[in-house]
N, C-alpha and C positions, 0 to 999 in steps of 0.2 A: 497404561497410560501414565499414571503420576511416575513411574522411574524413569518416564523419553524427559521431564524438567519441564521448564518453558520453552519452547519454540518458535520458529514459523507458525506454524498451529495449533500453536496451546500457550493458554498464560492461568497464571493461579491467580483464587483472589480467596484472602479470608474470609471475607465478608463484602456485602455492599452497600455502604457509607451516603454516594451522592449516585443519583438515575445517571446527573450528566456526567460523573467520570466513565462510568462503564459505559454510556454511548460510544463515547470512544473508542472504545476495544470491539464494541458489535461495527461498527461503521471502519474500522479499520480491517478487520476481517474478511467485511462483505467487499471492499475492496480491493482484495487480496488474494488468496488461493482459498478464504475459508478458513474455519478455525476451532478451537471448542476451547469454549469459555469452565475451568473448575471451580466451583464457588464452595467454598470451607474447608482450602488446602492452603497452608504457608507455601512461602519461596522455598524453603530447602527440601520441601512435602511433607512437611505433617498434616496431617488432618487433624483440622481443628475441628470439622464439623458444623451446621447450620442450622436454622430453623427454615427449612423448604421455602412455605406457603410465603415469610420474610420479604426473601433472596427473590426468588420468583416477581412476584409482585413490584421488586424495584426494576428489576431485568427486562419485567414488559412497560414501565417508566418509561426506562431509556430506550426500549426501541421503538413507542409507538409516538411520545413525546418526543423524544431529542435526539430524533434521527431523522435527516430528512436524503431521498425519502424513506418510507417508514423501514426498519432491518427484518427479514422474517428471522426464524428458529425453530429451535424443538432441544427439547429437555428429558433428561432420566436421572432417574434418583439412582445414587449410589452409597451399598453400607457397609463402614467399615466397624465393627464392630457395633457401637451404639451410636456412631454419630454418621451424621448423613452427607452427601456430598453432592452437589448440584452439577450435574449436566448441560449445558448450552451450545448447541453447536451450530453453526453461521454456517452456511453453502455460501461459494463466489458469488455472486449478485451479477443478475445483467442488467439495473439499473443504476450500475457506478456514472457518476460520482457519488456514492452517499456523505451525506453533511454532520456535523454533531453540534449543536450550541453549547457552549460555553459560560461559566458562573457570569460571563458579562454579555452574553448575549450574542456572543457571534456564533455565525455558522464558521466550521474548520473542517477542510477537508484534512484525513488521516489515512495511511497505508497499512497496512504488516508487513515489517521489512525483520528478519531473524525472531529475535524474542522481544520488539521493542514494535510502539503504537511511531510513525514517522509522519510528521506535519509533511501534506501537501504542497509544491510550488505549482506558478502558475502555466507552467508547464504541463505540469502531468494531469493539473487540471481541464488543460482544454484538449487533450489523446481524449480524455475521457467525454468531456461536453459532448450529448446528440445533438446541437447545432453546429458545432464544429464539424462533425462526423456527416451531415448535410453539406451546409454551406461553406467548408473550408475554403483558403482562396488560394489558387494554383498556384503551383511549385512554378520558382523563375532563379535561374539559372545566371550569374554574371557573376566576371571576375572576380568580385569579392567571394561570392560565396564557391568557387572554384578553391582562390586562398583556402580558406576552410578548411576544405575537405584535404587539400595538402599536409595538413597541418593534420591534424586528423590521422594521414596515411602514417605519418612516423610516427602513429601511437599516444599522441600526447591526448592528458585530457585540460577540457579547457572550462573555467565559469564563465558563468551566464553575460559579466561584464568582457569577457575577451573576447566572445563570442559576437558579442553589442556590436564592439569596435572594431572586429573585421570584417563583419558583412555589411557595415555601415546605414543599418534599417533602424528603421523604429524598436522600441523594449517591447512593443505589441506583434509587429512585423516578424522577431525579432523572436517571440515567443512560436506564432505561431509554424514560421520555418521548421522548428524545433520539434512543436507539436509532429508537424508533417515526417521528418526525419524519425524520432520517438518511435511512432504508433507504426511506419512501414520497417519497424526492426532494421535497419542501416545504425542509427545511434544507441546507443547505448546510457541511458544515466545512472552514474555514480554519487552515491550520498559521501561524502566527504565529512569533516571533523565538524566545517561548518557550515557549509553550502553543498546543490550539487553540482557536480561536473557531470559532462558530455564526453564521452568516445565512439570510437569507431566499432560495431558492434559485427558490420557482415561489412566485409570486403567486397562479396562477390556483389551481393546489392545495392553498394556504392558505384559500381565500378558498369553494372546493369542501369542505374538511374542518369549515367555521365553517357552513355551509349544508348541506351534503347527509349531516355527520354518517361517523365515519371505517370504516362501512360499505363505502364506496367505495375504501378503501383496504386492509380485510382480505382480503388474499391472502394465498394458502396458505403462499406462499414468497416472502420480501421480495425485491425486486432488489443480485443478489448481489457490483455494484459502489457502493456508496455514493460519492455524488461528495466529492471532495480536491481540494483546489487550498490551494496556496502563494499569503501572501499578498506575499510580495515576488518575481515568478517568479526566479529564476535563472538559464536558460536552455541553454544547449548549451555544454559547456566544449572553445573550440577546438583543432585537432589541426592543429599543424605541420605544414602541406603540404610542403616535405622529408622529413618521415617517411615517408611515405606508401609501402606497395611496390607495385607494379605491378599485382597480381593480389588482392588482400584484402581 
C-alpha cells in the first residue's frame, strides 16, 4: 500500500494533532471515490508508527463531531517491525455532500482530487444538494445559452464570470444552469490554478439536449459524482523505496 504513494484514494499522516483537520480528509474521500488514510506514515513512505488508541480516538471525534453528516469508516492495524500503522478506510458516500468544520466554526465541503483535498464551489455543492435533485429549476434554452454552447463546442474552457456575462442571468440562476449541465454529464469542471472552469464533456449529449430537449435528461436523481479534473495533473507523489517496510 505504502509503495503506491499518496494519490486520489490514499493519504499519509504521521499522526493526528487536530480532529478538525483530519475531518477535511474524511469528507474529501467520502465526497469522491472513497479512500484510505494511513496514520503513522510520513510523506516519503517512512513508517513512524503511532499509538493506535490515541489516533483512533481522534478519528472518531473527527468523523462524528466535525463532519456533517457523520462519515462512516472502518479501520485495521498493520505492524511494521515494532511500529503500528492505523489504516482508515472511507467508502464513497450516498449522503453527499459531507461538510467539515474549520477552526473558525465554518462548515465547508471538500473533494479529493489526485493527492489533494480541494474546497468545493457552489456549483458542485448544488449538484450534490438533495433539495436541488428534487426541486431543481427547469432547463431554459435561449439565444444566450446557445452562444455559450457554441463557445464550448470550440473547445474553450470558461470561468464562472465569463459564463455569467454570456448567459445574462443572475449568479444563482447561472449556478443552477451549470449544476444541471455538470450533473447530466454534458459539461465537466476543470480546476485551474485559481478557480474552477467549465468545458464540454460530451458533445453528443449536448446535441441530444438541443434537439430532443431536457426531458431526455430529467432523471429523478442526478449522477452522484460529477466529472471533475485538474487542468494540470499533479500525478502521484513518489515514495522513497528505501523507506518502505516489508509488509505494509
